[in-house]
C-alpha positions as CSV (number, residue, x, y, z in Angstrom):
1,M,18.8,45.6,-83.1
2,I,18.4,42.2,-81.4
3,E,20.2,39.0,-82.4
4,Q,18.7,36.0,-80.7
5,R,19.2,32.2,-80.3
6,D,16.4,31.3,-77.9
7,T,14.8,34.2,-76.0
8,D,12.3,32.3,-74.0
9,T,14.2,29.2,-72.7
10,P,16.3,29.7,-69.6
11,D,19.2,27.5,-68.7
12,L,17.9,24.0,-68.0
13,F,19.9,23.6,-64.8
14,T,20.1,27.1,-63.3
15,G,16.9,28.6,-64.6
16,R,18.7,31.8,-65.6
17,M,18.8,33.7,-68.9
18,T,22.1,34.9,-70.3
19,F,22.1,38.2,-72.2
20,G,24.8,39.7,-74.3
21,Y,25.4,43.3,-75.2
22,A,27.3,44.4,-78.3
23,R,28.1,47.9,-79.4
24,V,30.0,49.7,-82.1
25,S,30.5,53.5,-82.2
26,T,29.8,54.3,-85.9
27,K,27.4,53.1,-88.6
28,S,30.3,51.9,-90.7
29,Q,31.5,49.5,-88.0
30,D,30.3,45.9,-87.8
31,F,29.4,44.1,-84.6
32,E,29.0,40.6,-86.0
33,G,32.3,39.5,-84.5
34,Q,31.0,40.5,-81.0
35,I,27.7,38.8,-81.6
36,E,29.4,35.6,-82.6
37,R,31.6,35.6,-79.5
38,L,28.6,36.3,-77.2
39,Q,26.6,33.5,-78.7
40,E,29.5,31.1,-78.4
41,A,29.6,32.2,-74.7
42,G,26.1,30.9,-74.3
43,C,24.0,34.0,-74.6
44,N,20.3,33.3,-75.1
45,Q,19.8,36.8,-76.5
46,V,22.2,39.5,-77.7
47,F,21.2,43.2,-77.8
48,A,23.3,45.1,-80.3
49,E,23.4,48.7,-81.3
50,K,25.4,51.4,-83.0
51,A,26.0,54.3,-80.6
52,T,29.0,55.9,-78.8
53,G,29.8,54.8,-75.3
54,R,29.1,58.3,-74.0
55,H,25.7,58.5,-75.6
56,Q,23.0,58.5,-72.9
57,N,20.3,57.3,-75.3
58,R,21.0,53.6,-75.9
59,P,17.6,51.9,-76.4
60,E,19.0,48.4,-76.8
61,L,20.9,48.7,-73.6
62,Q,17.8,49.9,-71.8
63,R,15.7,47.1,-73.3
64,M,18.2,44.6,-72.0
65,M,18.2,46.2,-68.5
66,D,14.4,46.1,-68.4
67,K,14.4,42.3,-69.1
68,L,16.9,41.4,-66.3
69,R,15.7,39.2,-63.5
70,A,17.4,37.6,-60.5
71,G,19.9,35.0,-61.5
72,D,20.4,36.3,-65.1
73,V,23.8,37.1,-66.5
74,V,25.0,40.0,-68.7
75,I,28.0,39.3,-70.9
76,V,30.1,41.8,-73.0
77,T,33.1,41.0,-75.1
78,R,35.0,44.0,-73.6
79,L,34.3,46.4,-70.9
80,D,34.5,49.4,-73.2
81,R,31.5,48.0,-75.1
82,L,29.4,48.7,-72.1
83,A,30.9,51.9,-70.9
84,R,33.7,54.4,-71.7
85,S,34.6,55.5,-68.2
86,T,35.1,53.9,-64.8
87,R,32.3,55.8,-63.3
88,D,29.8,54.8,-66.0
89,L,30.9,51.2,-65.8
90,L,30.5,50.9,-62.1
91,A,27.1,52.6,-62.3
92,L,25.8,50.2,-64.9
93,V,27.2,47.1,-63.1
94,E,25.5,48.4,-60.0
95,Q,22.2,48.6,-61.9
96,I,22.7,45.1,-63.1
97,H,23.3,43.9,-59.5
98,E,20.2,45.7,-58.2
99,T,18.1,43.4,-60.4
100,G,19.8,40.3,-58.9
101,A,21.7,39.6,-62.1
102,T,25.5,39.3,-62.5
103,F,28.0,40.6,-65.0
104,K,31.1,39.3,-66.8
105,S,33.5,40.5,-69.6
106,L,35.0,37.9,-71.9
107,S,38.2,39.9,-72.4
108,E,38.7,40.9,-68.8
109,P,38.4,37.7,-66.7
110,W,38.7,39.6,-63.5
111,A,35.5,41.5,-64.3
112,D,33.2,38.5,-63.5
113,T,30.7,38.9,-60.7
114,T,29.3,35.4,-61.3
115,T,32.2,34.2,-59.1
116,P,33.2,35.2,-55.5
117,A,36.7,36.2,-56.7
118,G,35.2,38.4,-59.4
119,K,32.8,40.1,-57.0
120,M,35.7,40.8,-54.6
121,V,37.7,42.4,-57.4
122,M,34.9,44.6,-58.6
123,T,34.2,45.7,-55.0
124,I,37.8,46.7,-54.6
125,F,37.7,48.4,-58.0
126,A,34.7,50.4,-56.9
127,G,36.4,51.2,-53.6
128,V,39.5,52.5,-55.3
129,A,37.4,54.6,-57.7
130,E,35.5,56.1,-54.8
131,F,38.7,56.8,-52.9
132,E,40.1,58.6,-56.0
133,R,36.9,60.8,-56.3
134,S,37.2,61.7,-52.6
135,L,40.9,62.7,-53.0
136,I,40.0,64.9,-56.0
137,A,37.1,66.5,-54.0
138,E,39.4,67.2,-51.0
139,R,42.1,68.7,-53.2
140,T,39.6,70.9,-55.0
141,T,38.2,72.1,-51.7
142,A,41.6,72.7,-50.3
143,G,42.6,74.6,-53.4
144,I,39.6,76.9,-53.3
145,K,40.2,77.7,-49.6
146,E,43.8,78.5,-50.3
147,A,42.9,80.7,-53.2
148,K,40.4,82.6,-51.1
149,K,43.0,83.2,-48.4
150,R,45.2,84.8,-51.0
151,G,42.4,86.9,-52.2
152,K,42.0,85.0,-55.5
153,K,38.7,84.2,-57.1
154,P,38.3,80.4,-57.8
155,G,37.9,79.3,-61.4
156,P,39.6,80.2,-64.6
157,P,40.8,83.8,-65.0
158,A,38.5,86.2,-66.8
159,K,39.5,86.6,-70.4
160,L,37.9,90.0,-70.7
161,T,39.2,92.4,-68.0
162,P,37.9,96.0,-67.9
163,E,40.9,97.0,-69.9
164,R,40.4,94.3,-72.5
165,R,36.7,95.1,-72.6
166,A,37.6,98.7,-73.4
167,T,39.8,97.5,-76.2
168,V,36.9,95.5,-77.6
169,L,34.7,98.5,-77.6
170,E,37.4,100.6,-79.4
171,L,37.8,97.9,-82.1
172,L,34.0,97.7,-82.6
173,N,33.7,101.5,-82.8
174,S,36.5,101.5,-85.4
175,G,34.2,99.5,-87.7
176,K,35.5,96.0,-87.1
177,G,33.0,93.1,-87.0
178,A,32.4,90.8,-84.1
179,S,34.1,87.8,-85.6
180,E,37.3,89.9,-86.4
181,V,37.3,91.4,-82.9
182,A,36.9,87.9,-81.3
183,R,39.9,86.6,-83.3
184,I,42.0,89.6,-82.4
185,M,41.2,89.3,-78.7
186,D,41.3,85.5,-78.7
187,V,37.9,85.0,-77.2
188,H,34.7,83.3,-78.3
189,R,32.5,85.3,-80.7
190,S,29.6,85.0,-78.2
191,S,31.6,87.1,-75.7
192,I,31.8,89.9,-78.2
193,Y,28.1,89.7,-78.9
194,R,27.4,89.8,-75.1
195,I,29.3,93.0,-74.8
196,I,27.4,94.5,-77.7
197,R,24.1,93.6,-76.1
198,E,25.2,95.0,-72.7
199,E,26.2,98.3,-74.4
200,E,22.9,98.5,-76.2
201,D,21.0,98.0,-73.0
202,K,23.1,100.7,-71.3
203,K,22.1,103.2,-74.1
204,L,18.4,102.3,-73.8
205,I,18.5,103.0,-70.0
206,E,20.3,106.3,-70.6
207,N,17.8,107.3,-73.2
208,K,14.9,106.6,-70.8
209,D,16.5,108.8,-68.2
């Protein structure tokens, strides 16, 4: 859905277009308030859609990105209208910058790359996010190495040890169904079905021999 004021006339003095992006998460929500604020902020064209922030398929966002040219500006009422995570936000802002356009949020004045101060803040913000990701990666690697030294296998502990697997087979042989066994053993039903298939495959191989 596109709300527009004047889609073909760029700013008289700067020659740029100003695009707004509005989003709500559910069909029952209304984005008219966002559209009104964006138009008041001078947007020539507002792209609006109903989709969750984590949804990868946002056609109106993509249409807006495809129209961006050097000197254009993208405006949102709040950062969470564009993205729901720091990583996604930084990736989208980077895509906007790659076209030569800039970005600003009406509710977060510091997120304004149309100004030198805003560009600096976003650069620092991106640097901090990258630093945090590096720390997490280093801690994960260190944890895996330490676990290997202790003879532990990285990752979550197996829920179905050989002993528990034997119990599963006993319960199945006693006539209990897969769903009931999964509930008793506190595992997903698919785990029980996998064991059933494996046992059936074993029997087929034994019969061939």
